[in-house]
C-alpha positions as a printed Julia matrix, in Angstrom:
68×3 Matrix{Float64}:
 -16.55  -52.28  -28.53
 -13.71  -50.07  -28.52
 -13.34  -47.16  -26.11
 -13.85  -44.71  -28.91
 -17.38  -46.35  -29.69
 -18.16  -46.77  -26.0
 -17.57  -42.74  -25.62
 -19.86  -42.13  -28.6
 -22.54  -44.26  -27.33
 -22.32  -42.56  -24.03
 -22.56  -39.23  -25.4
 -25.4   -39.94  -27.6
 -27.38  -41.44  -24.65
 -26.53  -38.46  -22.36
 -29.56  -36.02  -23.71
 -29.18  -33.37  -20.86
 -25.2   -33.02  -21.6
 -24.64  -33.49  -17.68
 -22.07  -36.37  -18.27
 -23.96  -38.6   -16.52
 -27.03  -41.42  -17.48
 -29.96  -41.26  -15.64
 -32.33  -44.34  -15.94
 -34.61  -42.1   -17.81
 -32.08  -41.5   -20.49
 -31.33  -45.46  -21.19
 -33.61  -46.12  -23.92
 -36.28  -49.17  -23.91
 -34.12  -50.79  -26.33
 -31.71  -51.62  -23.81
 -33.82  -53.6   -21.42
 -30.91  -55.09  -19.71
 -29.21  -52.05  -18.92
 -32.55  -50.57  -17.37
 -32.97  -53.75  -15.6
 -29.62  -53.8   -13.93
 -29.06  -50.1   -13.72
 -28.44  -50.37   -9.97
 -25.68  -52.92  -10.43
 -23.8   -50.86  -12.84
 -24.2   -47.46  -10.53
 -21.44  -48.45   -8.38
 -21.6   -45.27   -6.29
 -24.98  -45.49   -5.86
 -26.08  -41.87   -7.02
 -28.84  -42.9    -9.37
 -26.67  -42.04  -12.53
 -23.86  -43.63  -14.54
 -20.74  -42.18  -15.2
 -18.63  -42.68  -18.27
 -16.68  -45.24  -16.22
 -19.75  -47.13  -15.04
 -21.08  -47.26  -18.5
 -17.87  -48.5   -19.8
 -18.02  -51.47  -17.17
 -21.63  -52.1   -18.87
 -20.37  -52.08  -22.51
 -17.46  -54.39  -21.7
 -19.7   -56.8   -20.21
 -22.99  -56.4   -22.47
 -21.88  -55.02  -26.15
 -24.45  -57.07  -28.22
 -27.39  -55.0   -26.18
 -25.94  -51.79  -27.09
 -25.52  -52.78  -30.81
 -29.39  -53.28  -30.97
 -30.32  -49.93  -29.4
 -32.02  -47.3   -31.27
């Protein structure tokens, strides 16, 4: 996934526009991210920053491609 694709995906998932993804914003079509949310939430604030999300997209790009 390119950086632009990762950015586009992050922005499309960030429904409330706060530049962070809460677990509730992660669609059910992304079960690995939902299940491992805490692993990617490196600072433990219960939301993913773009940087934390980009770590996920680098590791699991195939799941992102299947998300609605």
